[in-house]
N, C-alpha and C positions, 0 to 999 in steps of 0.2 A: 227678725227671723223667728218663726214660731216653733220650729222643731229643734231639738237638741242636737249637738254634734254626734252623740252616740246613736241617735235615731238615723241620722244621715249616713253614718258609716255602716250601720246594720243594713240599711237599704242598698247601699253600694255593694256590700258583700253578697247579699242575696242575688243582686243583678249579675255579679261577676260569675256566679255559678252557671248562668245561662248565656252570658255574652262577654267572655273574657277579653275580646278585642277592644272593648271600650276603655280599658285601663292600661296604664304603663306599669305592668306588673313584672315580677321576677320569680325565680324558682331555684330549687336545688338540683344540681347535675351530678350524678354518681354519688360519691360519699359526701355527707354534709360536713364541710370543713370550717364552718363558722365557729369562732371562739371569741369570748369577751376580750377586749383589747389588752387589759392588764394581765390576762392569763395566758397570752401567747408566749410560746417558748422561744420565739425569734426576737432578739433584742432590736434588730433593725426594723422589723415590722412595728414593734411597740413605739420606737422613735418616730416613725412616719405617722403613726396614729395620732400623735400629739398635734399635728397640723390639720387634723380633721375637726370640723365644726358642725354642730347640729342647728338646723333652722327651727326655731321654736317661737310660736306666737307670743308677742309681748304680753298678751292677756293671761298667759300661763306662767309668767315669771313675776315674782315680787322682788324688787330690788330693796336693799336695806334702807331704813329711814333713821332719822335722828332719834336716839334713845333706844334703839334695838339692842337686845342682849348680845347679838352677834353682828356687829356693824360691818363686817367684811364679807358677809355671806348672802348670796341670793338664793331664793327658794323657787324651785320648779314644781308645778302642780300637774297632776294627771289623775282623773277620777277613777280609773280602773286599769289593771294590768293588761298586757297583750292578750292573754288567753281569754279573759272575760270579754274584752272588747271585740275580739274577732271570733268568738265562739269556737275556740280551738278544743280539740279532744284532749283528754287528760294525758299528761306525760309529754306533750309537745315541747320542744326545746324553747327556752326563754319565756315560756308562757306566764311566769310569775313576775316578770319585770315590767316596769312602767315604760310607756312608749309615747312621749310627748312630741317627738321631733316630726316635722313635716317633710323635710328634705335634708340632704347632706351637702357639704361644701369643703373646700380645702384651701389652704393659704399658699400663695406663691409670691414671688418678688421679681420685679423687672425694673432695672435702672434705679434701684434704691426705693422704689414705690411698692408697697404691699397691695395685693389684690386678693379677694375671695372669689374663687371659681366655683360655679355650680351649674346645674342644668338650666337651660333657658326657660323651660316650662315651670320651674320653681319660683322664679322672680320675673314676672312679665310686665309689671306696672310699678309706678312710683308707690302706689298704695301697698303692694306686696313687699316692696323694699322697706317701707317705713313701718309696716305692721308686725315685723318679726325681728327677733334678735338672733345673733349667731353665737353659740356657746361652745367654747373650746373646753376640753377636759370633761365632757359629760360621759362618764364611765359608770359602770354598774355599782362601783363602790361608793358613788355619791348618793345612792338611793338610801333613804332613811330606814333603819332597822325598826325604829319605834313607830313611825307613821307610814301607812301603806299607800299614801297618795302623794308623796313628795320626794324630791331630791334636793340636796344642798350642794351648791357649787360656789367657788370663790367669785365674788362680785366682779373682780378684775378680769375674769374670763368671759364676761358677757359683753358682746359688742353689737353695735347697731349698723345697719346698712344706711349710708347717707347718699349714695349715688350708684345708679346702674351705668357703668362706664361703657359696656358693650353687651348686647343681648341679641340672640338670634333664635327663633323658633320657626323653622321653615318647613312647610309641608312637602314641597317638591323634592328638595335634597335630603330631607329628614335631619338637617343640621340643627343642633339643639345645645346651646350653651349660654352662660351669662357670666360676666365679670363685674364684680362689685367693689366699691370702695367703702371701707368701714370707718367708723367715727374717730378712730385713733389707731396708732400703731399697736400691733399685737406683740406683747412682750413675753419673753420666755419661750417662744415657739420658733423653731427653725422652718422656714418656708420650704416646700417641696421643690425639687428640681424637675424640669420637664423637657421633653423632646422638642426641638425647634425646627427640624426638617426630616424628610424621609418618612418611611413607614416602619412600624414595628416588625420585627422578625416573627413570622408566624409560629416558629418553634419555641419561642420564649415563654416562660411561665409568668402568669399574671397574679397579682394580689389586689383585692379590692377592700377599701376601708371606708366605713360609713355607718349609717344608722338604719338598718333594714327594719321595715315596719315601725319606724320611729323609735327603736330601741337605743340604749346606750351604745357607745362605739363598739363595733364588731369588726373583726379581721377575718377575711376569707381568702385563703391561699390556694395553690394548686389549680388556678384558673388556666384555661387553654384557649387559644384562638382557633375558631372553626372556619371563618371566612375573612379574608383580608383584602378583597378586591375593590370595595367601595371607596370612593374618594373621601367621603365625609365621615364614615364610621367603620368600625370593624365589629364582627360578631364573635362572641366568646361564650364558653361554658363557665359561668360564674354563679355562685350561690347567692343571688341578690333578690331583693324584695322592694316593693313600693316603700319609699323612704330612703332607699339607697340612691335615688335620683340625685345626681350631683357628686356622687362619691368619686374619689380618685382611683383610677385603675393604674397600677404601678407595675413596671417591668422588674421582676425580681432580680434579674441578672444585672441590669444597668442602674437600678434605683431611680429611673426617670418615670414621671407620669406620662403614660401613653394616651390617656383619654379620660372622659367623663361618662360615668354610667348614666344612661338616660331612659332605657325601656327594655322590656323583655317579656317572658312567659308569665302565665297566671301564677300567683303566689300560692294559693291554698285550694285544695280540692275538698268538696263536700262529701262526707261519708254518712250514709243513712245507717242508723244503728237498729232501732226497733220501735214499735208503736209507743212504748212507754217513755223511752229516753230520747226519742227523736233522732237527731243527727248532730254532727259537729264537723269541724274542719281540721284537716291535716296539711302539713307542708306538701306542696306539689313536688313529686320526685320524677326525674327524667334520667335516663342513661346518658352517659357522655356522648355528645353529638346528636342526641335526639331532641324533640320539641323544637321550638323556634329559635332558641339562643338568646343571649343578652346583647343589646346594642350599646356600643361605646363610641361617643363622639370623639374624633381625633383632636388632641390638644393642638395639633398643628393647624387647625382651622382658624385659630385665634391670632390674627395678624398683630394685635396689640402686644402679644407675648413673644411672637417669633420674629417680628419685623419683616415678615414675608407675606405676600398676599395668599390668602387661603384658596382652596379649590373653587372652581367655577362650575356651576351646575348647567349641564346641557340636557334639555328635555329629550326623552327617547320615546319612540313609538311603542316601546314595550313597557312604559311606565305603568305601575299598578295604581289603581285609585283607592286601594285599601287604606292607605295612610290618611286620606282625606277624612276618614271616619274616626280617626284616633283622637281621643280626649286625654290630654296629659293627666297622669295620676299625681295627686298630692293628697295626703291624709287630711281629711277635714279637721279644722281647728278644734282643739279641746279647750274648754275654758271654764273659769269659775265666775259666776255673775257678780259676786261681791266678796272680795278678799277679806274684808273686815270681819266677816263672820267666822274666820278661822283664827285660832290662837297659834300664830306662827312660831313664837319664841319660847314655848313651854319646854322645860328640860326633858 
């Protein structure tokens, strides 16, 4: 590959200004309710966030080696913070934070077996399974104060995908999910509970927890459902972004996972400033109920978890062909070509 990941994402961002339909993006609806997980005032939300994992390329993670000063610590690298990478305007929320995650996922359990659930477009192949790790506890307080390009997490919180147990990415029904098996049992994390039958009450409040734009764990509450008639997914007002793909969407009233965030509105809007300063990007803002909404795959689609057959797609003469043009969004990998050039363990 001859061009860097930064060049790739810059090109994608420029393209998104003209053809937003090409990406599975997301957006802010009404007030921006995003908060860093550890800063949430809701203890239950903070507890649920512990079952959230960030999908990060293995090439961006250095696991500890014999003789390391901190033998229990893994290092996550990212060359630039969100604002610099995405060309955000000054003052945009979270612009100073690193954003190495490509997708989000969450831990569930069925008959004593743990699984990692994510979006189907996040892990489509054996290569994508084996090429990334799933990191629990990637919160903003793991980012180094001394070094601006890395975060430190407990090595025990880094897990690897060893099997794609079930995966669907279907254009006709727009069904989109994946169920993974990790290399070992996740310790110290309570798996999330999930709906096993029926549909969510359209009046219930939703909270989504994940890694928007690849950031550390973010909680966004006060989500609302705007359309609930599709068999395979529901449409909601949620402040989500690319990187939130695979996030758990949880019913605040019941505490059950209702679905998996998979696609939505454009993330950022380009603002032209002046001839000298050019332009920059700001978070796309929509009033509640406006723009396209965010799509959430129903957790009840997954027969492995519910022991019930999922919905069956029946083609309609009114089917739109727009979805055939959709390309699943995942943040291009960020990487370091040679870890050995960095002094990982300096004080």
